[in-house]
VEXTOR-468564 format. One record per residue (C-alpha): residue in one letter; x, y, z. Coordinates in nm, 3 decimals, always signed. Layout:
<node "A", <X, Y, Z>>
...
REM end
This chain:
<node "M", <+0.000, +0.000, +0.000>>
<node "F", <+0.285, +0.238, +0.081>>
<node "L", <+0.470, +0.176, -0.246>>
<node "P", <+0.180, +0.272, -0.479>>
<node "L", <+0.119, +0.590, -0.279>>
<node "A", <+0.487, +0.678, -0.294>>
<node "I", <+0.489, +0.621, -0.669>>
<node "L", <+0.185, +0.843, -0.714>>
<node "L", <+0.344, +1.118, -0.508>>
<node "L", <+0.671, +1.120, -0.699>>
<node "H", <+0.633, +1.305, -1.026>>
<node "P", <+0.929, +1.284, -1.265>>
<node "Q", <+1.063, +1.618, -1.376>>
<node "L", <+1.129, +1.656, -1.748>>
<node "A", <+1.470, +1.759, -1.866>>
<node "P", <+1.499, +2.129, -1.952>>
<node "K", <+1.438, +2.200, -2.317>>
<node "I", <+1.720, +2.340, -2.529>>
<node "S", <+1.625, +2.658, -2.708>>
<node "I", <+1.858, +2.650, -3.009>>
<node "T", <+1.747, +2.615, -3.368>>
<node "G", <+1.921, +2.417, -3.638>>
<node "D", <+2.046, +2.735, -3.805>>
<node "E", <+2.199, +2.862, -3.481>>
<node "F", <+2.363, +2.523, -3.429>>
<node "A", <+2.513, +2.535, -3.778>>
<node "L", <+2.652, +2.883, -3.709>>
<node "R", <+2.813, +2.773, -3.384>>
<node "V", <+2.996, +2.482, -3.545>>
<node "P", <+3.342, +2.604, -3.652>>
<node "A", <+3.363, +2.655, -4.025>>
<node "T", <+3.602, +2.444, -4.225>>
<node "I", <+3.922, +2.632, -4.268>>
<node "S", <+4.045, +2.629, -4.619>>
<node "A", <+4.415, +2.697, -4.644>>
<node "S", <+4.545, +2.809, -4.973>>
<node "I", <+4.868, +2.650, -5.076>>
<node "K", <+5.101, +2.878, -5.263>>
<node "T", <+5.322, +2.694, -5.502>>
<node "D", <+5.630, +2.820, -5.670>>
<node "K", <+5.641, +2.757, -6.043>>
<node "D", <+6.013, +2.687, -6.029>>
<node "E", <+5.967, +2.395, -5.787>>
<node "F", <+5.730, +2.205, -6.011>>
<node "S", <+5.845, +2.173, -6.363>>
<node "T", <+5.554, +1.975, -6.499>>
<node "P", <+5.399, +2.127, -6.804>>
<node "A", <+5.032, +2.233, -6.785>>
<node "N", <+4.921, +1.979, -7.046>>
<node "E", <+5.073, +1.678, -6.857>>
<node "V", <+4.821, +1.631, -6.577>>
<node "T", <+4.795, +1.286, -6.426>>
<node "A", <+4.473, +1.121, -6.318>>
<node "N", <+4.556, +1.157, -5.948>>
<node "E", <+4.605, +1.532, -5.979>>
<node "E", <+4.266, +1.572, -6.150>>
<node "A", <+4.090, +1.387, -5.866>>
<node "L", <+4.248, +1.581, -5.581>>
<node "P", <+4.187, +1.953, -5.531>>
<node "V", <+4.479, +2.187, -5.471>>
<node "A", <+4.333, +2.318, -5.141>>
<node "P", <+4.074, +2.178, -4.901>>
<node "V", <+3.723, +2.267, -5.008>>
<node "P", <+3.486, +2.397, -4.736>>
<node "M", <+3.188, +2.169, -4.678>>
<node "E", <+2.835, +2.289, -4.725>>
<node "P", <+2.615, +2.269, -4.415>>
<node "V", <+2.422, +1.946, -4.406>>
<node "A", <+2.049, +2.000, -4.429>>
<node "T", <+1.904, +1.779, -4.155>>
<node "R", <+1.571, +1.793, -3.982>>
<node "T", <+1.609, +1.927, -3.632>>
<node "P", <+1.380, +1.778, -3.369>>
<node "T", <+1.161, +2.075, -3.292>>
<node "A", <+1.017, +1.919, -2.978>>
<node "L", <+1.354, +1.932, -2.804>>
<node "L", <+1.493, +2.250, -2.953>>
<node "S", <+1.201, +2.491, -2.943>>
<node "S", <+1.129, +2.664, -2.618>>
<node "A", <+0.772, +2.645, -2.492>>
<node "K", <+0.813, +2.940, -2.257>>
<node "P", <+0.993, +3.264, -2.318>>
<node "M", <+1.323, +3.301, -2.137>>
<node "K", <+1.212, +3.620, -1.963>>
<node "V", <+0.977, +3.587, -1.668>>
<node "S", <+0.772, +3.877, -1.542>>
<node "V", <+0.744, +3.969, -1.176>>
<node "S", <+0.371, +3.902, -1.178>>
<node "E", <+0.434, +3.545, -1.298>>
<node "L", <+0.687, +3.490, -1.017>>
<node "V", <+0.443, +3.629, -0.759>>
<node "A", <+0.164, +3.407, -0.892>>
<node "E", <+0.386, +3.098, -0.881>>
<node "N", <+0.501, +3.181, -0.528>>
<node "R", <+0.139, +3.230, -0.417>>
<node "R", <+0.044, +2.894, -0.570>>
<node "K", <+0.334, +2.719, -0.393>>
<node "Q", <+0.236, +2.882, -0.062>>
<node "M", <-0.122, +2.760, -0.098>>
<node "V", <-0.008, +2.405, -0.177>>
<node "W", <+0.237, +2.418, +0.116>>
<node "K", <-0.041, +2.528, +0.353>>
<node "G", <-0.270, +2.254, +0.222>>
<node "L", <-0.003, +1.990, +0.271>>
<node "A", <+0.071, +2.123, +0.622>>
<node "I", <-0.297, +2.097, +0.719>>
<node "A", <-0.325, +1.750, +0.564>>
<node "A", <-0.010, +1.620, +0.739>>
<node "S", <-0.121, +1.764, +1.072>>
<node "G", <-0.467, +1.612, +1.032>>
<node "A", <-0.319, +1.275, +0.941>>
<node "A", <-0.096, +1.289, +1.251>>
<node "T", <-0.402, +1.367, +1.464>>
<node "F", <-0.579, +1.068, +1.306>>
<node "D", <-0.275, +0.853, +1.389>>
<node "A", <-0.281, +0.974, +1.753>>
<node "W", <-0.655, +0.909, +1.784>>
<node "S", <-0.629, +0.560, +1.633>>
<node "T", <-0.333, +0.481, +1.860>>
<node "R", <-0.526, +0.588, +2.170>>
<node "H", <-0.830, +0.395, +2.050>>
<node "A", <-0.626, +0.077, +1.993>>
<node "I", <-0.458, +0.111, +2.333>>
<node "T", <-0.782, +0.163, +2.528>>
<node "T", <-1.006, -0.086, +2.347>>
<node "S", <-0.775, -0.364, +2.230>>
<node "G", <-0.488, -0.345, +2.477>>
<node "A", <-0.234, -0.260, +2.206>>
<node "Q", <+0.102, -0.105, +2.290>>
<node "E", <+0.286, +0.188, +2.135>>
<node "L", <+0.591, +0.053, +1.954>>
<node "N", <+0.756, +0.388, +1.885>>
<node "P", <+1.001, +0.445, +2.173>>
<node "L", <+0.981, +0.825, +2.131>>
<node "L", <+0.601, +0.830, +2.166>>
<node "R", <+0.569, +0.554, +2.428>>
<node "P", <+0.582, +0.795, +2.727>>
<node "F", <+0.293, +0.996, +2.581>>
<node "A", <+0.074, +0.702, +2.474>>
<node "G", <-0.103, +0.669, +2.809>>
<node "N", <-0.265, +1.013, +2.808>>
<node "S", <-0.389, +1.285, +2.576>>
<node "S", <-0.046, +1.451, +2.548>>
<node "L", <+0.006, +1.210, +2.257>>
<node "Y", <-0.192, +1.452, +2.037>>
<node "A", <+0.066, +1.727, +2.095>>
<node "A", <+0.373, +1.501, +2.084>>
<node "I", <+0.279, +1.342, +1.754>>
<node "Q", <+0.265, +1.687, +1.586>>
<node "V", <+0.644, +1.731, +1.613>>
<node "A", <+0.723, +1.524, +1.302>>
<node "P", <+0.476, +1.706, +1.071>>
<node "V", <+0.602, +2.045, +1.192>>
<node "L", <+0.961, +1.943, +1.116>>
<node "M", <+0.858, +1.820, +0.770>>
<node "D", <+0.671, +2.148, +0.708>>
<node "F", <+0.985, +2.340, +0.800>>
<node "A", <+1.199, +2.120, +0.572>>
<node "G", <+0.955, +2.170, +0.284>>
<node "K", <+0.960, +2.548, +0.331>>
<node "K", <+1.341, +2.554, +0.330>>
<node "M", <+1.352, +2.333, +0.021>>
<node "M", <+1.110, +2.565, -0.160>>
<node "Y", <+1.367, +2.846, -0.160>>
<node "N", <+1.684, +2.642, -0.203>>
<node "R", <+1.946, +2.755, -0.454>>
<node "H", <+1.954, +2.416, -0.630>>
<node "S", <+1.675, +2.375, -0.884>>
<node "W", <+1.628, +2.001, -0.824>>
<node "V", <+1.570, +2.070, -0.453>>
<node "R", <+1.320, +2.346, -0.536>>
<node "H", <+1.125, +2.103, -0.753>>
<node "M", <+1.112, +1.842, -0.472>>
<node "W", <+0.996, +2.071, -0.188>>
<node "W", <+0.664, +1.885, -0.146>>
<node "V", <+0.824, +1.544, -0.074>>
<node "P", <+0.879, +1.579, +0.307>>
<node "Q", <+0.522, +1.691, +0.372>>
<node "S", <+0.378, +1.424, +0.145>>
<node "A", <+0.589, +1.155, +0.315>>
<node "S", <+0.467, +1.275, +0.656>>
<node "F", <+0.106, +1.261, +0.540>>
<node "V", <+0.137, +0.915, +0.385>>
<node "S", <+0.320, +0.765, +0.682>>
<node "S", <+0.068, +0.905, +0.933>>
<node "M", <-0.225, +0.775, +0.728>>
<node "F", <-0.059, +0.435, +0.697>>
<node "C", <+0.007, +0.412, +1.072>>
<node "G", <-0.345, +0.531, +1.157>>
<node "S", <-0.508, +0.277, +0.927>>
<node "H", <-0.279, +0.008, +1.067>>
<node "N", <-0.395, +0.099, +1.421>>
<node "L", <-0.760, +0.059, +1.318>>
<node "A", <-0.690, -0.302, +1.217>>
<node "F", <-0.647, -0.402, +1.587>>
<node "H", <-0.963, -0.545, +1.739>>
REM end
């Protein structure tokens, strides 16, 4: 059950698209340098009418190659978004991330509360025991509700720090700690309900 939820929560990020056209690529490739060879007439004493077959086949100097006309894959080379981003777009994206962060914080906190309730229910009705050594001192009373909120708060803090990290791959994965906290609390709470 945990593996399918983890797979659904992990979204692969696509590689950044290269915004260079085929013409720009051809211009960036160094041109073939054609060196002219100056020959002295005194060195070669062959008359102009005595040309061998090998000399007819070979040019005197290297000939520059024409650019090869190939189809460029437009899906990888064309940019979907412009390179310039306006301030209003950045503000809108930040507002969207803040709303998702708040939603995940509420969901993780609610799932932790569900886990605490189901733990207390299993302890009082079925005689179960708390297996987590950090939460065992709190399992006998209602302070478990406050103690179990420590992990979601730490994951919320980690997600907020990841949201503004300087590495782009970390910024794209900011939602993982909160989602992992939510999934683990829901899994533990549903596991507690299985005790009769």
